[in-house]
Steps between C-alpha positions, in 0.01 A plus 500: 500500500484186291170321452614177656579688821155653513245251379629154432831465681581159642655481845597151606325336793757224519635620835155471650408159367822300496409355838198326348504174311241515228553163336209337682262793480201497271491779245224691676689491830815620330316792339341594832832492682677722246198732499512539879870580494460747213214682669694523824812643337369720221148622569465870579295426812576185694210298640504257791335164448252517788127461565423836340688397186323162502156661524565737209649220290190290565267782395690572178525133407126444548431803278729370226335158508137608522449877518142479366404219741382273219707188573542430871245408766501660843610165641806514271589844630451385860738211437756733341463749785649255750833594337442876503752571775734210422613596151806689623624173650407315180709745297797477735485120499424470128188306596252475209218322685274806479581546133413136423168536682400814312622365165307175527184673619525761224535238226211300648268802509591609147429149371151514652414820313448327167173340608379826660548688173349229278195448723427872529516568125325193357154662512355855500505703822181617666524878472163549672651378825656782702848420625792707627871443463786679676768585245740679735756243624559706814135454599461138392536212743625150432217250444440254783417199282558372147128548438535868586812531284315344206209740557742795503637389165150462358418856608822638360446328165139617497624855551749459212228370266259773609761769428564364149128455438421857607763628259356294213147623576625859503672455162185342355272775632724764345505317167119482501469868594744595225315276252822320419392249233836321512439392859333161551252528786510205742268377772583533868558125511748520212687791653516327840634181343764697311605688814518175698712332230744792501534484879540122481785534250668771708492291817582172327815662362572658840459165674731337248768756588439447871562127465848582365601662829760273656715474811758745362232766451371461854855494637564830324194644678633364829846653453359832382271520800816491711671771295183714495525542877815702434358726227295473178800496265714228656417187307624152419538432126503137384741448206239548227370820664853642520552418133178682409604800711832520317316489168270785603778728621740425213241491223643189338499121516610200297213311343256511209325834562137405558265596781305197623192447713317199642127570531434126534693180430649645181786749472404775258720743305382850590762719335799477269782742586598691187853413389520191721605148402145373443408821314791442262417130459144601409291188565389562860184713520285664765229253600712188444471237774829339603461124540859374528852637549822332385863600547655471155481140378392361840161342559221756550340546843123541528423839662120479497386547860858580606558803722574807288823584682632146443418518130664842468812358664514240223438753222761751614864416449842613390546704185576279200325188631193351333156443649227321304140589580210277402203735468133482414396769253170687494380276214569188707815395314807381692842640412854457634685832507880504545633825651862596567503688829647848511524803726154655532492876551189625682471846347210597726749499788704788358475879490331658199442858388273697268445864409176667613398827335316748723168578330505860626863615488604255226813427706661157493506306828707186547325211674700211648323191629705305755317181612769396749856569614636200315858378493673182389707414807646188340629667183717815526411573137127444554223758488476759779220752532737788582686451171177460302341812655814696418473390136132597488578846639773550241255406222236738636744788529569474128130582443529836684254406772374754755481252786506135604235288671622180668218258573563291812139392549474134603880483514570277800872574518808290438866601489592767754822582318314572178253725683795705626655513154174618339460780755858595412390568142298797628725650770859623497624266771428433864308275741199309368395275787610393847505139621536352847571142600418340833830568673635786289480875477310648204693501175447760228492359146596761244502573132869567449486595132530874455254663262140424410401343169167684503439832678160618373142435612442164670182328620479163677172305485421267792211309651428279802691215333821699454729342758855462628749625236219705343455676833875557534504675164182702559613605849842616379352701212255657744759577768727669248193679361632381166156409365133455583345178633151437361258219578341332800486656845803294595706213363500145641726563799761223467813648651711189549783331310516124441780263404496141384677233705552198269479190719709278273804714576444484874606137538751261355396162376141377523483519121223241504277756677579795275370732363366645823372839386573839651383742765415859411565676828455861609847626593469878493261787524535797269436864572451811296784748491275728710520235775149357485428137417271411213400192701120504552465868401629467144556812291220756495423637154538872437189482283242234584299338221202290617511140379324168542749378763440790740210323674689173551717392793811395310808665648778375724304619802223253413731196503575273796799589718648795310815657642427829678560851366775715648743770392870579518703820453480637149791477259683804372360600164418812305161543339484570129383850413141469385398619155131459577239626749358190667211684669375637168535160335296343782231765467463448125503123545219509757286704262556252217420204726179664622379553142603157368239225548763228449628575852159443657527181705 
């Protein structure tokens, strides 16, 4: 099955929306209307817009706006709550009255925070006064008055300073005990002032970023509170977010090749990508502050205090075009740097391999790190993880390896087609995964290429962050008994398939409102070839290695509104004849874990 039929295929909604006239609609109303239609037609589980939907939408939206209860007053929430059971009608009628109310209140409350932070940090705290603060958002309540809200912020900032101060005192006590002559001993007053200044800088920078939140950001929260009622992975992507998604999954972009940050009003160069346009040009350095951006010979635009995403939009551009950056160097000098944009390859996106030598047997083991199931859906000649993994296996085989380890830890998934193709490198041929759409019977997706590229020992490493396509691969290898799964008790538990619906293609005309973004919508559920879903349950490791994530609630089951687990009839497949004794391997592994202090959590 081709990729565009599985993940990113585009089915026209024109039949559904030709009856509407969009010329007079505002952009937000147009997006909402297309979103409603798309959800109704494509989502795996349809939802009715009713009071139950409205209530859940309200809850999710309030959490997105103010989960920690640090912005709104109880009176704000009471005012919002008058709409709690009316939001289904607001969605159907494209009525944004509730959105306008929450947006304006949110911006007002954020603006008021500046004085709270400044007043709290302008003088030392009284640490002799006993106070308590509830840090768990689930147990916190909204403050009744602005005075109470200001007091809450004072307590929270006091806690932050106290935490930093305690750490500094601990470091100093250790230095004194160790008789470290290089350490300069400071008074309590000096340490407190230093801790308070650090907290002040942290929250001043944070507040600066908060002031950059605009109507589009809040509208995105509003739309994604609607989609989150359906499931955690259905999501609206504004144009810039979709562009960034495409960059992550393809591993390339057109631009200068620098990673930027904005800790305050200034945009700072954090990293230069090796081999990129700015790396080749040579003048741009880590630590440079970007002051202005110009397109070729055009007049430069001041980017100080500009939103980072807006500045990045100006800096990126088509291959072969020129961008001129006015930067401030570490020595204070100002320099204009002309850079010819080029294709930037993000090497950290791609599969890599090394040889590990067993310290006991002296055997060579091939290790392949796969950070994601990447694929360039726009370029048929672009990088694909299945092709890259195949190349890595071929290189490793030339080294006479005794086995291969594929590391899928923290691999959140990606291209379903490539996951199937990679499994096919280790089996003769046959089913890899089953998928089911809303109105269709289960479909078996197979590796149709006869013969396995690699037939010897195979181990797959996973953790709680291995999700989606990673789980498809791990489950298939486990069901065929082709290799051993090692890692966390279970993987993430995301057993659904998403597809992008690009809104610009859904309507004709309205070019003045485009680009509109896209909807990533859950269209299918996938199942193991043994019939069970990985949804919620994930893939259980054959050998469990304790890790730092094991105590955290971080799987699909811990998200809002996950799709339920179920099972279907198993596919017809033949297990691979094992060349190992799993029980003995487990036994030896447990003994090693018990004697290794690094696994003590």
